C-alpha positions as CSV (number, residue, x, y, z in Angstrom):
1,M,5.1,-9.6,9.3
2,K,1.7,-10.8,10.6
3,F,0.9,-12.7,7.4
4,T,3.1,-14.6,5.0
5,E,2.9,-16.4,1.7
6,S,1.8,-19.6,3.6
7,D,-1.3,-17.8,4.8
8,L,-2.4,-17.4,1.1
9,K,-3.9,-20.8,0.4
10,Q,-6.1,-20.2,-2.7
11,D,-5.5,-18.6,-6.0
12,R,-8.3,-16.1,-5.2
13,Q,-6.5,-15.1,-2.0
14,W,-3.2,-14.6,-3.9
15,R,-4.8,-12.5,-6.5
16,S,-6.8,-10.3,-4.0
17,A,-3.8,-9.8,-1.8
18,T,-1.0,-9.3,-4.4
19,G,-2.6,-8.9,-7.8
20,M,-1.0,-12.1,-9.1
21,N,-1.2,-15.8,-8.6
22,E,1.2,-17.8,-6.6
23,E,3.1,-19.1,-9.6
24,R,3.8,-15.6,-10.9
25,F,4.9,-14.4,-7.4
26,Y,7.5,-17.2,-7.2
27,R,8.6,-16.6,-10.8
28,L,9.2,-12.9,-9.9
29,L,10.9,-13.6,-6.6
30,P,14.4,-14.6,-7.8
31,A,14.7,-11.4,-9.9
32,F,13.4,-9.4,-7.0
33,K,16.1,-11.0,-4.7
34,K,18.7,-10.3,-7.3
35,A,17.7,-6.6,-7.6
36,Y,17.7,-6.3,-3.8
37,F,21.2,-7.8,-3.6
38,E,22.5,-5.5,-6.4
39,T,21.0,-2.5,-4.5
40,F,22.3,-3.2,-1.0
41,Q,25.2,-5.6,-1.7
42,E,23.8,-8.2,0.7
43,E,20.6,-10.2,1.5
44,L,17.9,-8.6,3.5
45,S,18.3,-11.1,6.3
46,K,22.0,-10.1,6.7
47,R,21.2,-6.3,6.6
48,K,19.3,-6.4,9.9
49,V,21.0,-4.6,12.7
50,A,21.2,-6.1,16.1
51,V,18.6,-4.2,18.1
52,D,16.0,-5.0,20.8
53,I,13.1,-5.0,18.5
54,D,11.8,-7.8,16.2
55,Y,11.9,-7.0,12.5
56,C,8.6,-7.3,10.7
57,I,10.0,-8.1,7.3
58,T,12.7,-10.8,7.5
59,D,13.5,-11.7,3.9
60,E,13.0,-10.6,0.3
61,A,9.9,-12.8,-0.1
62,E,8.2,-11.0,2.7
63,L,9.3,-7.6,1.3
64,L,7.8,-8.5,-2.1
65,L,4.6,-9.7,-0.5
66,F,4.3,-6.6,1.6
67,T,5.0,-4.3,-1.3
68,L,2.4,-5.9,-3.6
69,F,-0.1,-6.1,-0.8
70,S,0.4,-2.5,0.2
71,F,-0.4,-1.3,-3.4
72,K,-3.2,-3.8,-3.9
73,S,-5.0,-3.1,-0.7
74,G,-4.8,0.7,-0.8
75,L,-4.6,1.1,3.0
76,T,-3.2,4.1,4.7
77,Y,0.2,3.6,6.2
78,D,-1.1,3.5,9.7
79,V,-3.7,0.8,8.9
80,L,-1.2,-1.0,6.7
81,G,1.2,-1.0,9.7
82,I,-1.5,-2.4,12.0
83,V,-2.4,-5.2,9.5
84,C,1.3,-6.1,8.9
85,G,2.6,-5.6,12.5
86,M,4.6,-2.4,12.2
87,T,4.3,1.3,12.7
88,G,2.9,3.5,10.0
89,S,6.3,5.1,9.4
90,N,7.9,1.7,9.0
91,A,5.1,0.7,6.6
92,K,5.9,3.8,4.5
93,R,9.7,3.1,4.6
94,N,9.3,-0.6,3.7
95,Q,6.9,0.3,0.9
96,K,9.4,2.7,-0.6
97,I,12.2,0.2,-0.4
98,G,10.0,-2.5,-1.9
99,L,8.8,-0.2,-4.6
100,D,12.4,0.8,-5.6
101,I,13.4,-2.8,-5.8
102,L,10.3,-3.8,-7.7
103,V,10.9,-1.0,-10.3
104,K,14.5,-2.2,-10.7
105,T,13.3,-5.8,-11.0
106,L,10.6,-5.0,-13.6
107,T,13.0,-2.8,-15.5
108,A,15.6,-5.6,-15.6
109,L,12.9,-8.0,-16.9
110,N,11.8,-5.5,-19.5
111,A,8.3,-5.6,-17.9
112,M,8.1,-2.1,-16.3
113,P,5.0,-0.4,-17.5
114,K,5.5,2.8,-19.5
115,R,4.3,5.7,-17.5
116,K,4.7,8.7,-19.7
117,L,4.1,9.1,-23.4
118,L,5.2,12.7,-24.0
119,T,4.6,12.9,-27.7
120,V,2.3,11.5,-30.3
121,E,5.3,9.7,-31.8
122,D,6.0,8.0,-28.4
123,F,2.3,7.0,-28.3
124,E,2.4,5.5,-31.8
125,V,5.6,3.6,-31.2
126,F,4.4,2.2,-27.9
127,F,1.1,1.0,-29.3
128,K,2.2,0.0,-32.8
129,E,1.6,-3.7,-32.1
130,E,-2.0,-3.1,-30.9
131,P,-4.6,-3.5,-33.6
132,D,-7.3,-1.7,-31.5
133,L,-7.3,0.7,-28.6
134,I,-10.3,1.4,-26.4
135,F,-10.6,4.6,-24.5
136,D,-13.0,4.9,-21.6
137,A,-14.1,8.5,-21.5
138,T,-17.1,8.0,-19.3
139,E,-17.6,10.7,-16.7
140,Q,-14.9,13.0,-18.0
141,R,-15.3,16.6,-16.9
142,I,-15.8,19.2,-19.6
143,Q,-16.1,23.0,-19.6
144,R,-19.8,23.8,-19.4
145,P,-20.9,25.3,-22.7
146,S,-22.6,28.7,-22.4
147,N,-25.1,27.9,-25.2
148,P,-28.2,26.3,-23.6
149,E,-28.7,23.9,-26.5
150,Q,-25.1,22.7,-26.1
151,Q,-25.6,22.4,-22.4
152,K,-28.5,20.0,-22.9
153,A,-26.4,17.8,-25.2
154,T,-23.6,17.5,-22.6
155,Y,-25.7,17.2,-19.4
156,S,-25.8,13.8,-17.9
157,G,-28.8,14.4,-15.6
158,K,-27.2,12.5,-12.8
159,K,-27.3,15.3,-10.2
160,N,-31.0,15.9,-10.3
161,P,-32.6,16.2,-6.9
162,I,-35.0,13.5,-5.9
163,H,-38.6,14.8,-5.6
């Protein structure tokens, strides 16, 4: 890969590239390695096939760094590939492998974010320890009321033409 953990020298760089600081990255790495081994039954460095091309990602640390960077940066696969020294299709494939391992890791650590709360009961159980919840409903679309007075109450005025 074109950049490695050693290229991230400051806490700010770690956070902007991965969403976490260096200490958290290295605390997560052993569990990530374990999940990788459980999934593929061998280390990443031993899974590489003897071919005439160089592998961009050589170990689990680079895969974790790549995975976190890919989500934090929000780049398209083609641009992500350019930045990390691989093709767009390899960037997509590596991101999927990394995400699958990361989900397995976070699930094993009981740190996987809950993604779906299907019932009110699920919601109440999930947030029972939280004393306050804040919902940001700014800029939420609504059905435009047919009554002119109600329209005025819900109109933001943001799309007025400049005169």
